[in-house]
C-alpha positions as CSV (number, residue, x, y, z in Angstrom):
1,M,4.9,-33.2,-12.9
2,N,7.4,-30.6,-11.7
3,K,6.2,-28.1,-9.2
4,K,6.1,-24.6,-10.7
5,Y,4.1,-22.3,-8.5
6,V,4.5,-20.1,-5.4
7,L,1.6,-19.3,-3.0
8,G,1.6,-15.9,-1.3
9,I,-0.5,-14.9,1.8
10,D,-0.8,-11.3,3.2
11,T,-3.1,-10.4,6.1
12,S,-2.9,-6.6,6.7
13,N,-5.1,-4.4,8.7
14,Y,-7.2,-3.7,5.6
15,K,-7.4,-6.9,3.5
16,T,-7.0,-10.6,3.4
17,S,-5.1,-11.6,0.3
18,I,-3.8,-14.7,-1.4
19,A,-2.0,-15.0,-4.7
20,I,-0.2,-17.6,-6.8
21,V,2.6,-16.8,-9.3
22,S,4.6,-18.9,-11.7
23,R,8.1,-18.4,-13.0
24,D,6.6,-16.1,-15.7
25,E,3.3,-14.5,-14.5
26,I,0.7,-13.8,-11.9
27,I,-1.7,-16.7,-12.0
28,I,-4.2,-15.8,-9.2
29,D,-4.9,-12.7,-7.1
30,I,-7.7,-12.9,-4.6
31,R,-8.4,-10.2,-2.0
32,R,-11.1,-9.4,0.5
33,F,-11.6,-6.1,2.4
34,L,-12.0,-6.5,6.1
35,E,-15.4,-5.3,7.2
36,V,-15.5,-2.1,9.2
37,K,-18.8,-0.8,10.7
38,Q,-20.2,2.4,9.2
39,G,-18.8,5.5,11.0
40,E,-15.7,3.7,12.4
41,R,-12.2,4.5,11.2
42,G,-10.6,1.1,11.3
43,L,-10.3,-2.2,13.3
44,R,-8.8,-3.2,16.5
45,Q,-6.0,-5.8,15.9
46,S,-8.0,-8.5,17.6
47,E,-11.0,-7.9,15.3
48,A,-8.7,-7.9,12.2
49,L,-7.1,-11.1,13.3
50,F,-10.5,-12.7,13.8
51,Q,-11.7,-11.7,10.3
52,H,-8.5,-13.0,8.7
53,V,-9.0,-16.4,10.4
54,K,-12.6,-16.4,9.1
55,N,-11.7,-15.2,5.6
56,L,-8.8,-17.5,4.7
57,P,-10.6,-20.9,4.7
58,E,-13.4,-19.4,2.5
59,M,-10.8,-17.8,0.1
60,F,-8.9,-21.1,-0.2
61,E,-12.1,-22.8,-1.1
62,T,-12.4,-20.4,-4.0
63,L,-8.8,-20.9,-4.9
64,N,-9.3,-24.7,-4.9
65,K,-11.9,-24.3,-7.6
66,D,-9.6,-22.4,-9.9
67,F,-6.2,-24.0,-9.2
68,N,-5.1,-27.6,-9.0
69,S,-1.4,-27.6,-9.8
70,E,1.4,-28.2,-7.4
71,I,2.9,-25.5,-5.1
72,E,6.6,-25.4,-4.7
73,A,6.8,-22.9,-1.9
74,V,4.7,-20.7,0.3
75,A,5.4,-17.1,1.2
76,C,3.8,-14.8,3.8
77,S,4.0,-11.4,5.4
78,F,4.7,-11.7,9.1
79,R,5.5,-8.1,10.2
80,P,4.9,-4.5,8.9
81,R,8.5,-3.5,8.2
82,P,11.8,-5.4,7.7
83,V,13.3,-4.2,11.0
84,V,13.7,-5.7,14.5
85,G,10.7,-5.1,16.7
86,S,8.2,-4.5,13.9
87,Y,5.0,-6.4,14.9
88,M,1.3,-6.4,14.3
89,P,-0.9,-9.3,15.5
90,C,-3.0,-9.3,12.2
91,F,-0.1,-10.9,10.4
92,L,-0.2,-13.9,12.7
93,A,-3.1,-15.2,10.7
94,G,-1.3,-15.4,7.4
95,E,1.9,-16.6,8.9
96,S,0.0,-19.5,10.7
97,F,-1.8,-20.6,7.6
98,A,1.4,-20.4,5.5
99,K,3.4,-22.5,8.0
100,S,0.7,-25.1,8.2
101,I,0.3,-25.4,4.4
102,S,4.1,-25.6,3.9
103,A,4.4,-28.3,6.5
104,F,1.6,-30.3,5.0
105,L,3.0,-30.0,1.5
106,K,6.6,-30.4,2.6
107,V,7.7,-27.3,0.8
108,P,9.6,-24.2,2.0
109,C,7.9,-21.3,3.8
110,F,9.5,-17.8,3.3
111,A,8.5,-14.9,5.5
112,F,8.8,-11.2,4.5
113,S,7.5,-7.9,5.7
114,H,4.3,-6.3,4.4
115,Q,6.3,-3.3,3.2
116,E,8.7,-5.5,1.2
117,G,5.6,-7.0,-0.4
118,H,4.3,-3.6,-1.4
119,I,7.6,-2.6,-3.0
120,A,7.9,-5.9,-4.9
121,A,4.4,-5.6,-6.3
122,A,4.9,-2.0,-7.3
123,S,8.2,-2.8,-9.1
124,Y,6.7,-5.7,-11.0
125,G,7.2,-5.1,-14.7
126,L,9.4,-2.1,-14.2
127,E,12.7,-3.9,-14.1
128,D,14.0,-2.2,-17.3
129,K,13.0,1.3,-16.0
130,L,14.2,1.1,-12.4
131,G,17.9,1.4,-11.6
132,E,19.6,-0.6,-9.0
133,D,19.7,2.4,-6.6
134,F,16.3,4.0,-6.1
135,I,14.1,5.6,-3.5
136,A,11.0,3.6,-2.6
137,C,8.0,5.5,-1.2
138,H,5.4,3.6,0.8
139,F,2.2,5.6,1.0
140,S,-0.7,3.6,2.4
141,G,-3.5,3.7,5.0
142,G,-1.1,3.6,8.0
143,T,2.3,4.3,6.4
144,C,4.0,7.3,4.9
145,E,7.7,6.6,4.4
146,L,10.5,7.3,1.9
147,L,13.0,4.5,2.0
148,H,16.5,4.0,0.7
149,D,17.5,0.3,1.1
150,F,14.7,0.2,3.7
151,E,16.2,3.0,5.8
152,I,13.7,5.7,6.4
153,I,14.9,9.0,4.8
154,G,11.6,10.9,4.8
155,G,7.9,10.6,5.5
156,T,5.5,11.6,8.3
157,K,6.3,12.4,11.9
158,D,2.7,11.7,13.0
159,I,-0.2,10.4,10.9
160,S,-0.1,9.2,7.3
161,F,-1.8,10.6,4.2
162,G,-4.0,7.5,4.2
163,Q,-5.2,8.2,7.7
164,V,-6.0,11.8,6.7
165,L,-8.1,10.6,3.8
166,D,-9.9,7.9,5.7
167,R,-10.7,10.1,8.7
168,A,-12.0,12.8,6.4
169,G,-14.0,10.4,4.3
170,V,-15.6,8.7,7.3
171,A,-16.5,12.1,8.8
172,M,-18.2,12.9,5.4
173,G,-20.3,9.7,5.7
174,M,-18.3,7.4,3.5
175,P,-17.4,3.8,4.4
176,F,-13.9,2.9,5.6
177,P,-11.5,2.9,3.8
178,A,-12.5,6.0,2.0
179,G,-9.5,6.9,-0.2
180,E,-10.8,5.3,-3.4
181,E,-14.2,7.0,-3.3
182,M,-12.5,10.4,-2.5
183,D,-10.0,9.9,-5.4
184,E,-12.9,9.5,-7.8
185,I,-14.5,12.7,-6.5
186,A,-11.3,14.6,-6.7
187,C,-10.8,13.5,-10.3
188,R,-14.2,14.6,-11.5
189,T,-14.4,17.9,-9.6
190,S,-13.3,21.0,-11.6
191,S,-13.0,23.6,-8.8
192,T,-11.5,23.6,-5.3
193,E,-12.1,25.2,-1.9
194,K,-9.3,27.5,-0.6
195,L,-9.7,26.8,3.1
196,L,-6.6,24.7,4.0
197,T,-3.0,25.9,4.5
198,S,-0.2,24.2,2.7
199,I,1.6,21.3,4.3
200,K,5.1,22.3,5.2
201,V,7.9,19.9,4.2
202,K,11.3,20.0,5.8
203,D,14.1,17.5,5.0
204,A,11.5,15.3,3.2
205,Y,9.4,15.0,6.4
206,V,5.9,16.3,7.1
207,N,3.5,16.6,10.0
208,L,-0.1,15.9,9.0
209,S,-2.1,16.0,12.2
210,G,-2.6,19.8,11.9
211,F,-3.7,19.5,8.3
212,E,-6.2,16.8,9.4
213,S,-7.6,19.1,12.1
214,Q,-8.1,21.8,9.6
215,I,-10.1,19.4,7.4
216,Q,-12.3,18.3,10.3
217,R,-13.1,21.9,11.2
218,N,-14.3,22.7,7.7
219,I,-16.2,19.6,6.8
220,E,-19.6,20.9,7.9
221,S,-19.4,24.3,6.2
222,A,-17.5,23.5,3.0
223,D,-18.7,22.1,-0.3
224,R,-17.8,18.4,0.1
225,D,-16.5,17.8,-3.4
226,K,-14.4,21.0,-3.6
227,L,-13.0,20.3,-0.2
228,I,-11.9,16.8,-1.3
229,K,-10.2,18.2,-4.3
230,E,-8.4,20.7,-2.1
231,I,-7.3,17.9,0.2
232,F,-5.8,16.0,-2.8
233,D,-4.2,19.1,-4.2
234,K,-2.5,20.0,-0.9
235,S,-1.5,16.4,-0.4
236,A,0.0,16.1,-3.9
237,D,1.9,19.4,-3.4
238,S,3.5,18.1,-0.3
239,I,4.3,14.7,-1.8
240,S,5.9,16.4,-4.8
241,E,8.1,18.5,-2.5
242,M,9.0,15.5,-0.3
243,L,10.3,13.7,-3.5
244,K,12.2,16.8,-4.6
245,Q,13.9,17.1,-1.2
246,A,14.7,13.4,-1.0
247,G,16.1,13.4,-4.5
248,N,18.3,16.5,-3.8
249,C,19.6,15.0,-0.6
250,T,20.5,11.6,-2.0
251,G,21.3,12.5,-5.6
252,I,19.0,9.6,-6.7
253,K,16.6,10.3,-9.6
254,D,14.7,7.0,-9.7
255,I,11.7,7.0,-7.3
256,L,9.2,4.2,-7.0
257,L,5.8,4.8,-5.4
258,S,3.9,2.0,-3.7
259,G,0.9,1.6,-1.4
260,G,-2.8,2.3,-1.6
261,V,-2.4,6.1,-1.6
262,A,0.1,5.8,-4.5
263,S,-2.7,4.1,-6.5
264,S,-4.7,7.4,-6.5
265,R,-5.3,8.5,-10.1
266,Y,-5.4,12.1,-9.0
267,I,-2.1,12.0,-7.2
268,R,-0.4,10.0,-10.0
269,N,-1.5,12.5,-12.6
270,R,-0.3,15.4,-10.5
271,L,3.2,13.9,-9.9
272,R,3.5,13.0,-13.6
273,S,2.8,16.6,-14.4
274,D,5.1,18.0,-11.7
275,F,8.1,15.9,-13.0
276,A,7.4,16.0,-16.7
277,D,10.7,17.9,-17.0
278,G,12.5,14.7,-16.1
279,S,14.2,16.1,-13.0
280,L,13.1,12.9,-11.3
281,N,12.2,9.6,-12.8
282,I,8.8,8.9,-11.0
283,L,7.7,5.3,-11.4
284,F,4.3,3.8,-10.5
285,G,3.5,0.1,-10.7
286,D,0.2,-1.3,-12.0
287,S,-2.4,0.6,-10.0
288,T,-4.1,-2.7,-9.1
289,L,-0.9,-3.8,-7.4
290,S,-0.4,-0.7,-5.3
291,S,-3.0,-1.4,-2.7
292,D,-2.7,-4.3,-0.2
293,N,-2.2,-7.6,-2.0
294,A,-0.3,-10.9,-1.7
295,V,1.2,-10.7,-5.2
296,G,4.3,-9.0,-4.0
297,I,4.8,-11.5,-1.2
298,A,4.4,-14.4,-3.7
299,L,6.9,-12.6,-6.1
300,L,9.4,-12.4,-3.2
301,G,8.9,-16.1,-2.5
302,R,9.6,-16.8,-6.2
303,K,12.7,-14.8,-6.2
304,R,14.0,-16.5,-3.0
305,L,13.2,-20.0,-4.4
306,W,14.4,-19.6,-8.0
307,D,16.8,-16.7,-8.2
């Protein structure tokens, strides 16, 4: 029987992920959050690496129950960004498993950056709507970047929107990562606090550490749900302005949003409203493919192998 499938592996600082794609569809998508102790705001790289090494054999046992066809290639994420010097130890786990599997199966192993995987997953199914020249935004737990051909043209000069949300959520007693729970609260809350100053945007860049400090100073005294809604409102305002400035600077109208923060229902609805006039063509992939996953990596492997 001809081999028809590509296996993808992604081991970020948030999730262990494996996926299988065929020429035509996503076959399997398995993910597991890394465990973070209550009250902590993330993991040391050594702990993330250890959890990936522990998770991957168990996840492949699950995969083995549901899949028994042949793999034609293996793909993995091996660094955060597609630039020289980009490195995080957590990706060693997925890279090591991928190389071992490919050697055993005698099939190719393709390596990509985690960021390339995010963008590939977000653009899945949007081929007819996305022009050849577009701005890709990567808004995740540790990243806030606007990219044109993977060159950074905007973003944050300090911390990311994901870090702002996670730090605020943990300080409010939520488990890490806190963005999804906060998003649900923002969506169902009708009124907002008026405690935070607007985030200034210049040349499509922001500084967020001062905004995060304001949030922390108000957590004890503010109404929790109203404060969360204000955080999302101010964040959406600044993201909208970043996109406008990037579009004006480059003349590009097509903008693709990827990453866990881009899966926020509240922020998606705000951006759709802000650009309902068609001044920019704002595109979101499937929300389930915006957060960390191995699907994008597998799709890149498929493209490298068959296209």
